[in-house]
N, C-alpha and C positions, 0 to 999 in steps of 0.2 A: 766153421766159417772163418777160420784163421787164415790170414794172408801169408803168415810166415810158417813154413812147414815145421821147422824145429820147435817153434812155440807150441804148435798143435801136438806134436809128439810128446813134448815134456808135460803138457796138460793131461794128455791121455795116460801117461805113466803115473802121474800123481793122483788123478781123480777117476780114471777109468774103472777102478774097482767098485766105485759107488754107483755106476750105471745100473738102473733098476731099483735102487734104494727108494724106500717110501718117500723120503723127503725130496729126493731128486724128482720123482714122479709128480709129487705135489707141486713143486716149483714149475715143472713143465706144463702141468694142467692149468695153473694160475696164469702162466704166460699166454697159453693158447686161448683160454676162455675169458680172461679178465684184463689182459694186457699188462700184467705185472712183470716188470723186468728191471734191469740195471740194479741200482742200490736197494730197491724195494725188497728184493729177495733176501739180502743180507740183513736188512732192517727187521724183517719178519723172523729170521733165524735166531736172533738174540732173545726172542720172546718164547722160544721153545725149550723144554727141559732137555731133550736130546733128540737125535735123529731117528732113533728106533721107535719111539712112542708118540712123537709129535704132539705132546701135551703142552699146553700153555703154562708158562711160569706165572704164578699169581703172587703179587706182593700186597701186603696189607698197607694201606695208606693211612697215615696219621695226620689228622687235621690239627693244625696248631692254632 
């Protein structure tokens, strides 16, 4: 959906190799079924251990 062709080409060069990756597929599914988009995807990404296993990072909380 890029309006600037050179931007689309640069994005494809940088990120095209991840097309079909599990985390990309998950993001697409969440957008299509739940309306998740924009910064919500990146906010979710910081809670994952890595893109290959899609496991949630769990942190122990200490109550003071």
